[in-house]
VMD Tcl script that draws the C-alpha trace (Angstrom):
set ca {
  {27.33 33.35 -6.91}
  {24.67 35.57 -5.33}
  {22.40 35.01 -8.36}
  {22.91 31.24 -8.15}
  {22.18 31.19 -4.41}
  {19.08 33.32 -4.98}
  {17.84 30.96 -7.70}
  {18.37 27.92 -5.48}
  {16.61 29.63 -2.57}
  {13.65 30.50 -4.78}
  {13.47 26.90 -6.07}
  {13.62 25.61 -2.49}
  {10.78 27.93 -1.46}
  {8.68 26.85 -4.47}
  {9.17 23.14 -3.77}
  {8.24 23.59 -0.13}
  {5.22 25.68 -1.08}
  {3.99 22.89 -3.35}
  {4.54 20.31 -0.60}
  {2.69 22.38 2.00}
  {-0.26 22.94 -0.33}
  {-0.39 19.25 -1.24}
  {-0.45 18.31 2.46}
  {-3.11 20.93 3.20}
  {-5.16 19.77 0.20}
  {-4.97 16.14 1.34}
  {-6.14 17.04 4.85}
  {-9.15 18.95 3.54}
  {-10.25 16.47 0.89}
  {-13.08 15.29 3.10}
  {-14.46 18.81 3.40}
  {-16.74 20.73 1.07}
  {-13.93 21.51 -1.40}
  {-14.96 20.09 -4.77}
  {-11.94 21.00 -6.85}
  {-8.33 19.97 -6.76}
  {-6.03 22.79 -5.66}
  {-4.43 24.47 -8.67}
  {-0.87 24.01 -7.39}
  {-1.48 20.29 -6.82}
  {-3.04 20.07 -10.27}
  {0.01 21.70 -11.85}
  {2.28 19.29 -10.00}
  {0.27 16.29 -11.25}
  {0.26 17.66 -14.81}
  {4.05 17.39 -14.67}
  {4.37 13.94 -13.12}
  {1.41 12.12 -14.71}
  {0.01 11.69 -18.20}
  {-3.43 13.03 -17.35}
  {-4.86 16.37 -18.48}
  {-6.62 18.88 -16.22}
  {-10.12 17.51 -16.82}
  {-9.00 13.95 -16.13}
  {-7.25 15.01 -12.93}
  {-10.37 16.74 -11.66}
  {-12.45 13.64 -12.49}
  {-9.99 11.36 -10.69}
  {-10.02 13.76 -7.74}
  {-13.80 13.40 -7.45}
  {-13.54 9.61 -7.76}
  {-10.84 9.40 -5.10}
  {-12.61 11.84 -2.78}
  {-15.87 9.89 -3.03}
  {-14.21 6.56 -2.23}
  {-11.75 7.89 0.37}
  {-13.37 10.91 2.10}
  {-10.36 11.38 4.37}
  {-8.14 11.93 1.34}
  {-5.81 9.12 2.38}
  {-5.63 5.33 2.00}
  {-4.36 3.57 5.10}
  {-2.00 0.62 4.93}
  {-4.60 -1.82 6.29}
  {-7.29 -0.65 3.87}
  {-4.93 -0.84 0.89}
  {-3.94 -4.41 1.76}
  {-7.53 -5.48 2.40}
  {-8.91 -3.98 -0.84}
  {-6.21 -5.36 -3.11}
  {-6.16 -8.83 -1.59}
  {-9.92 -9.02 -1.97}
  {-9.95 -7.81 -5.57}
  {-6.91 -9.59 -7.04}
  {-6.89 -12.80 -4.96}
  {-3.12 -12.46 -5.39}
  {-0.36 -12.51 -2.80}
  {-0.69 -12.13 0.95}
  {-0.59 -9.41 3.61}
  {3.20 -9.27 3.57}
  {3.44 -8.84 -0.21}
  {0.77 -6.14 -0.36}
  {2.40 -4.42 2.60}
  {5.61 -4.31 0.56}
  {3.71 -2.94 -2.46}
  {2.16 -0.28 -0.22}
  {5.63 0.79 0.93}
  {6.80 1.13 -2.68}
  {3.82 3.33 -3.58}
  {4.00 5.40 -0.37}
  {6.77 7.65 -1.69}
  {6.92 10.02 1.27}
  {6.87 7.13 3.78}
  {4.16 8.73 5.92}
  {2.14 5.53 6.33}
  {-0.69 6.41 3.95}
  {-1.29 6.80 0.22}
  {-2.37 10.26 -0.87}
  {-4.27 11.31 -3.98}
  {-0.99 12.42 -5.56}
  {0.56 8.97 -4.99}
  {-2.60 7.15 -6.08}
  {-2.93 9.24 -9.24}
  {0.75 8.78 -10.06}
  {0.34 5.00 -9.85}
  {-2.82 5.14 -11.95}
  {-0.99 7.08 -14.64}
  {2.01 4.75 -14.61}
  {-0.12 1.59 -14.83}
  {-2.27 2.82 -17.68}
  {-0.05 5.22 -19.60}
  {3.47 4.66 -18.33}
  {6.28 3.75 -20.71}
  {7.71 0.24 -20.76}
  {10.92 1.36 -18.92}
  {8.84 3.11 -16.23}
  {6.72 0.03 -15.66}
  {9.79 -2.24 -15.56}
  {11.38 0.05 -12.96}
  {8.33 -0.29 -10.74}
  {8.16 -4.05 -11.32}
  {11.79 -4.42 -10.27}
  {11.07 -2.56 -7.01}
  {8.13 -4.87 -6.38}
  {10.25 -7.99 -6.91}
  {13.00 -6.54 -4.71}
  {11.36 -7.48 -1.42}
  {14.29 -6.49 0.81}
  {15.06 -3.31 -1.13}
  {18.78 -4.00 -1.57}
  {18.80 -3.28 -5.32}
  {19.17 -6.91 -6.38}
  {16.75 -9.76 -6.95}
  {17.69 -12.96 -5.18}
  {16.34 -16.44 -5.75}
  {14.01 -16.42 -2.74}
  {12.48 -13.09 -3.81}
  {11.76 -14.32 -7.33}
  {10.43 -17.62 -5.98}
  {8.07 -15.89 -3.55}
  {6.46 -13.71 -6.24}
  {6.42 -16.52 -8.81}
  {4.67 -18.81 -6.32}
  {1.80 -16.32 -6.12}
  {1.80 -15.96 -9.91}
  {1.50 -19.70 -10.45}
  {-1.59 -19.80 -8.25}
  {-3.50 -17.37 -10.48}
  {-2.19 -18.42 -13.92}
  {-4.48 -20.52 -16.09}
  {-1.70 -22.77 -17.36}
  {0.28 -25.19 -15.21}
  {3.24 -23.47 -13.61}
  {6.03 -24.80 -11.40}
  {7.48 -22.00 -9.19}
  {10.88 -23.66 -8.75}
  {11.23 -24.34 -12.46}
  {10.19 -20.83 -13.45}
  {12.62 -19.34 -10.93}
  {15.45 -21.44 -12.38}
  {14.51 -20.29 -15.87}
  {14.42 -16.68 -14.69}
  {17.98 -16.84 -13.41}
  {19.13 -18.64 -16.55}
  {17.66 -15.88 -18.73}
  {18.32 -12.80 -16.58}
  {21.42 -13.46 -14.47}
  {23.95 -12.71 -17.22}
  {27.05 -12.79 -15.00}
  {25.95 -15.87 -13.02}
  {26.45 -14.28 -9.60}
  {23.14 -15.65 -8.26}
  {21.53 -12.22 -8.09}
  {19.81 -10.10 -10.71}
  {20.68 -6.42 -10.99}
  {18.28 -3.79 -12.26}
  {20.08 -3.60 -15.61}
  {20.04 -7.38 -16.00}
  {16.33 -7.39 -15.18}
  {15.50 -4.69 -17.73}
  {17.63 -6.28 -20.45}
  {16.11 -9.71 -19.88}
  {12.53 -8.47 -19.65}
  {12.90 -6.50 -22.88}
  {13.52 -9.77 -24.72}
  {10.29 -11.37 -25.83}
  {10.38 -14.94 -24.56}
  {8.17 -17.22 -22.44}
  {10.16 -16.50 -19.27}
  {9.87 -12.70 -19.47}
  {6.16 -13.06 -20.22}
  {5.71 -15.38 -17.22}
  {7.57 -13.01 -14.89}
  {5.52 -10.00 -15.95}
  {2.88 -9.78 -13.22}
  {2.15 -6.10 -13.76}
  {-1.34 -6.54 -15.22}
  {-2.22 -9.24 -12.69}
  {-1.14 -7.05 -9.80}
  {-2.75 -3.82 -10.95}
  {-5.81 -5.09 -12.78}
  {-7.99 -3.02 -10.47}
  {-6.21 0.13 -11.63}
  {-6.51 -0.99 -15.25}
  {-10.22 -1.49 -14.75}
  {-10.79 1.92 -13.18}
  {-9.18 3.56 -16.24}
  {-11.93 2.09 -18.40}
  {-14.79 3.44 -16.27}
}
mol new
graphics top color blue
foreach p $ca { graphics top sphere $p radius 0.5 }
foreach p [lrange $ca 0 end-1] q [lrange $ca 1 end] { graphics top cylinder $p $q radius 0.2 }
display resetview
C-alpha cells in the first residue's frame, strides 16, 4: 500500500509540475524566449501527432501571431467569423468553450496546437467526437432537433448546392435517431456518420468550420 501511495503521489507531483510549467510558459511567450519549454514539448508530443521540429515551428507561428501567448474569446470569435463567414457570435462562442479545455477564458498554445493536430491528423473517431460536442450546443450529451437545425441552417448558407435546413434536419433524425426518441446520442451519431450517405456528408461541417486550420497546415 505504501508503494502504491508513493507512486500515486509521484504521479500527482509530475502532473502538477507539467501544469505549472505550461502556465509559466504561456505567460512568458511574449518575452524573449524563442523555444518551447521542454516539458511542454514532451506533453505535446504525447497528445498531438506533431514531432519536435513541427512543434517548435508552430510555437514560433503562434508566438508571432499572438505575442501574449493566449487567444481571447472575443479575438477567437472575430477571427473565425471573418475567415469562415460561417455561424454567428453565439456559435463561435460555443466552439471556443469546447476548445478551451481548462475553462480559463482563453486558448493557450497547448489547446491551439491540440486542435491543429486533431483537424489535420486526427483519426475519424476523434474528429467525430469533437463534431458531436460542437453540435451539442447545450452540452447535455444529446443532440436535439433545434441544435441540429441551428447548425444546419448555417451550413445551408455556405453550401454551393440548394439546401433546406428543415428537410436536412428531418433526414438527419431519420438516419441517426435509431430508437426514435427525438434525440441523438453520441453512439447513434457516430454510427450514423460512419455510414457513407448524402445525409452524413451534408452534416459533416468539420472542414467548413476549421478550413483556416486546414490551410495553416499547408503553409
